[in-house]
C-alpha positions in Angstrom: -40.2 109.6 -195.0 -43.9 110.0 -195.9 -46.3 112.5 -194.5 -48.9 111.1 -192.1 -51.4 109.4 -194.4 -54.6 109.1 -192.2 -56.7 112.1 -191.2 -56.6 112.4 -187.4 -58.7 115.1 -185.7 -56.7 117.9 -184.2 -56.1 117.9 -180.5 -58.1 120.6 -178.8 -59.1 121.9 -175.3 -59.4 119.2 -172.7 -59.5 118.6 -168.9 -55.8 118.0 -168.1 -53.6 120.6 -166.4 -51.8 123.2 -168.5 -48.5 121.3 -168.5 -50.2 118.3 -170.2 -51.9 120.3 -172.9 -50.4 118.1 -175.6 -52.6 115.3 -174.4 -55.8 117.3 -174.4 -58.7 116.1 -176.5 -61.1 117.3 -179.1 -64.2 119.4 -178.8 -67.4 117.3 -178.5 -69.3 116.0 -181.5 -73.1 116.6 -181.1 -74.4 113.3 -182.6 -73.8 109.6 -182.0 -71.8 108.0 -184.8 -73.5 105.1 -186.5 -72.0 102.6 -189.0 -72.5 103.2 -192.7 -70.8 101.0 -195.3 -68.2 103.0 -197.2 -68.9 103.7 -200.8 -66.6 102.4 -203.5 -65.3 105.4 -205.5 -67.0 105.6 -208.9 -64.2 107.3 -210.7 -61.2 105.5 -209.2 -58.3 104.4 -211.3 -58.9 100.7 -212.0 -55.4 99.6 -211.1 -55.5 101.5 -207.8 -59.0 100.1 -207.0 -57.8 96.6 -207.6 -54.7 97.1 -205.5 -56.8 98.6 -202.7 -59.1 95.6 -202.9 -56.1 93.2 -202.7 -54.8 94.9 -199.6 -58.2 94.7 -197.8 -58.8 91.1 -199.1 -55.4 90.0 -197.7 -56.2 91.6 -194.3 -59.6 89.9 -194.4 -58.0 86.5 -195.0 -55.8 87.0 -191.9 -58.8 88.1 -189.9 -60.7 84.9 -190.8 -58.0 82.8 -189.2 -58.0 84.8 -185.9 -60.2 84.2 -182.9 -60.9 87.6 -181.1 -61.7 85.6 -177.9 -58.2 84.0 -177.9 -55.1 85.4 -176.4 -53.4 85.5 -179.8 -52.5 88.8 -181.2 -54.7 90.1 -184.0 -53.3 90.3 -187.5 -51.6 93.4 -188.9 -50.7 94.5 -192.4 -47.9 96.8 -193.3 -49.2 99.7 -195.3 -45.9 101.6 -195.8 -45.3 100.0 -199.2 -48.8 100.4 -200.6 -49.0 102.6 -203.7 -50.3 106.1 -202.8 -53.3 106.0 -205.1 -54.3 102.6 -203.7 -53.6 103.8 -200.1 -56.0 106.7 -200.6 -58.8 104.3 -201.6 -58.0 102.1 -198.6 -58.2 105.1 -196.3 -61.5 106.1 -197.8 -62.9 102.6 -197.4 -61.8 102.3 -193.8 -63.0 105.8 -192.8 -62.8 107.2 -189.3 -64.5 105.5 -186.3 -65.2 106.8 -182.8 -61.8 106.2 -181.1 -58.6 108.2 -181.6 -55.4 107.5 -179.7 -52.2 109.5 -179.3 -49.0 108.3 -177.7 -46.3 110.8 -176.7 -42.7 110.2 -175.7 -39.5 109.4 -177.5 -41.6 107.4 -179.9 -44.9 108.8 -181.0 -47.9 107.2 -182.5 -51.2 108.5 -184.0 -53.9 105.9 -184.1 -57.4 106.1 -185.6 -60.0 103.4 -185.3 -61.7 102.8 -188.7 -65.5 102.6 -189.1 -65.0 98.9 -188.6 -64.8 98.6 -184.8 -61.5 97.1 -183.6 -59.7 97.7 -187.0 -57.1 100.4 -186.4 -54.7 102.5 -188.5 -51.5 102.8 -186.5 -48.9 105.3 -187.6 -45.5 106.1 -185.9 -44.4 109.6 -186.6 -41.3 111.7 -185.7 -41.3 115.0 -183.9 -42.2 116.9 -187.1 -45.1 114.6 -187.8 -43.5 112.7 -190.6 -44.4 109.0 -191.1 -42.0 106.4 -189.8 -44.2 103.3 -189.8 -47.8 102.6 -190.9 -49.9 99.5 -190.4 -53.5 98.2 -190.2 -54.2 96.1 -187.1 -57.1 94.2 -185.6 -57.2 94.3 -181.8 -59.4 95.2 -178.9 -56.9 98.0 -178.4 -53.7 98.4 -180.4 -50.7 96.6 -178.8 -48.5 99.7 -179.0 -50.8 101.7 -176.8 -50.7 99.1 -174.0 -46.9 98.7 -174.4 -46.4 102.5 -174.2 -48.6 102.9 -171.1 -46.8 100.0 -169.3 -43.2 100.9 -170.3 -43.6 104.5 -169.1 -45.2 103.6 -165.7 -43.8 102.4 -162.4 -45.3 99.5 -160.6 -46.3 101.5 -157.5 -47.2 104.9 -156.3 -44.6 107.6 -155.6 -44.3 109.1 -152.2 -46.2 112.3 -151.8 -46.6 114.9 -149.1 -50.0 115.8 -147.6 -50.6 119.6 -147.7 -52.7 121.1 -145.0 -55.8 121.3 -147.2 -55.8 117.7 -148.3 -59.1 116.1 -147.1 -60.0 113.0 -149.1 -56.9 112.4 -151.2 -54.8 110.6 -148.5 -57.5 107.9 -148.2 -58.0 107.7 -151.9 -54.2 107.2 -152.5 -54.1 104.6 -149.8 -57.1 102.8 -151.4 -55.4 102.7 -154.8 -52.1 101.6 -153.3 -53.9 98.7 -151.5 -55.5 97.7 -154.8 -52.2 97.6 -156.6 -50.7 95.4 -153.9 -53.5 92.9 -153.6 -55.7 92.9 -156.8 -56.1 89.9 -159.0 -55.0 90.8 -162.5 -58.0 88.9 -163.9 -60.5 90.7 -161.7 -62.8 93.5 -163.0 -61.6 97.1 -162.6 -61.6 98.7 -159.2 -63.2 102.1 -159.8 -62.7 105.1 -157.6 -65.4 107.6 -158.4 -63.9 111.0 -157.7 -67.3 112.7 -158.6 -68.7 111.4 -155.3 -66.1 113.0 -153.1 -65.7 116.7 -152.1 -62.2 117.6 -153.3 -60.2 120.6 -152.3 -57.6 122.2 -154.5 -54.9 120.5 -152.4 -56.7 117.1 -152.9 -56.5 117.5 -156.7 -52.8 118.6 -156.4 -52.1 115.4 -154.3 -53.7 113.2 -157.0 -51.8 114.9 -159.8 -48.5 114.3 -157.9 -49.4 110.7 -157.0 -50.7 109.9 -160.5 -49.0 112.0 -163.1 -50.4 111.9 -166.6 -48.8 109.1 -168.7 -48.1 109.0 -172.5 -51.3 107.4 -173.8 -54.4 109.5 -174.4 -57.6 108.1 -175.9 -60.9 109.6 -176.8 -64.1 107.7 -177.6 -66.9 109.8 -179.2 -70.6 109.0 -179.0 -73.4 110.5 -176.9 -70.9 112.8 -175.2 -67.4 111.4 -175.1 -65.0 109.6 -172.8 -61.4 110.5 -172.2 -59.1 107.6 -171.1 -55.6 108.6 -170.0 -52.7 106.5 -168.7 -50.9 107.5 -165.6 -47.3 106.9 -164.6 -48.4 104.1 -162.3 -49.0 100.9 -164.1 -52.6 99.7 -164.3 -54.0 103.0 -163.0 -56.0 105.1 -165.6 -58.0 108.3 -165.5 -61.4 107.8 -167.1 -63.6 110.9 -167.5 -67.1 111.1 -169.1 -68.5 114.3 -170.6 -72.0 115.0 -171.8 -73.0 116.7 -175.0 -72.5 120.1 -173.4 -68.9 119.2 -172.7 -69.5 119.1 -169.0 -67.7 116.6 -166.9 -70.3 114.3 -165.5 -68.2 111.4 -164.2 -64.6 111.5 -163.1 -62.9 108.2 -162.1 -59.7 106.4 -161.5 -59.6 102.8 -162.6 -57.2 100.2 -161.3 -57.1 97.7 -164.2 -54.9 96.5 -167.1 -56.9 98.7 -169.5 -60.4 100.2 -169.0 -63.2 98.2 -170.5 -64.5 101.4 -172.2 -61.4 101.5 -174.3 -61.7 97.9 -175.6 -63.5 96.7 -178.7 -65.5 93.7 -177.7 -65.0 90.3 -179.4 -68.5 90.4 -180.9 -67.7 93.8 -182.4 -64.6 92.4 -184.0 -66.6 89.5 -185.4 -69.1 91.9 -186.8 -66.4 94.1 -188.3 -65.0 91.0 -190.0 -68.3 90.3 -191.6 -68.8 93.9 -192.7 -65.3 94.0 -194.2 -66.1 90.8 -196.1 -69.1 92.6 -197.6 -66.9 95.6 -198.5 -64.3 93.4 -200.2 -67.1 91.7 -202.2 -68.5 95.0 -203.2 -65.0 96.2 -204.3 -64.6 92.9 -206.3 -67.8 93.7 -208.2 -66.6 97.2 -208.9 -63.3 96.0 -210.2 -65.1 93.5 -212.5 -67.4 96.2 -213.8 -64.5 98.4 -214.6 -62.7 95.6 -216.4 -65.8 95.0 -218.6 -66.3 98.7 -219.4 
């Protein structure tokens, strides 16, 4: 088995309870990430550069036949058989984007968005972090993340007791339960803004028991960052926004298939396809120049 081939930022302090520390997120970056076209290595081995170009060109060809607005699954390319020298160049070309995802459980994944929005490196690892599967995927959000969130979750809320200090949590749990029973799956998210409610320690304890943390944890970095965490109730997510001082400024529960903030938009995927085409052309030119040298 191979070691995990893609840099993934270490997990650091977050906002979840102590028992869920393995799903905690990174410290805050201070600046907004902006797109910059990756640079083709000047001293790369010619054969490795050509092989890396071929991998990305093949993925681009699959992208050109896919409509991001359709219900069809985005293309994916298996990276496990790519030569290590070529894979290193592919990783350098794809870079690291704003979104990281970790999935815990019997099967574990580490997922990193590339600098091309909606193009993801997805790696399954064992308990020791050794690589089991590795692919490049185009998607609004990787399919394995949605599958893991759904498979681990129940379709309704568990029964919970109301401690004496519970003030607003009984009404909030009832509201979420009602939404789960009656909502239209095609409707926009129903958002419960916990920031607006005075919450006692017992209220927080009730919500933790009613909506335990699920296996999927995402972080999106920008001006501040956003934490998106699945719960053990299907279609209920915790979505928390932090400012650049790492202060929680918006704390919500969303009843939705997947929060919109976690999705790459169709127009972003179309833009990534165009940018990837430019990169492949640039790599073509570099390969041709090396052949002439």
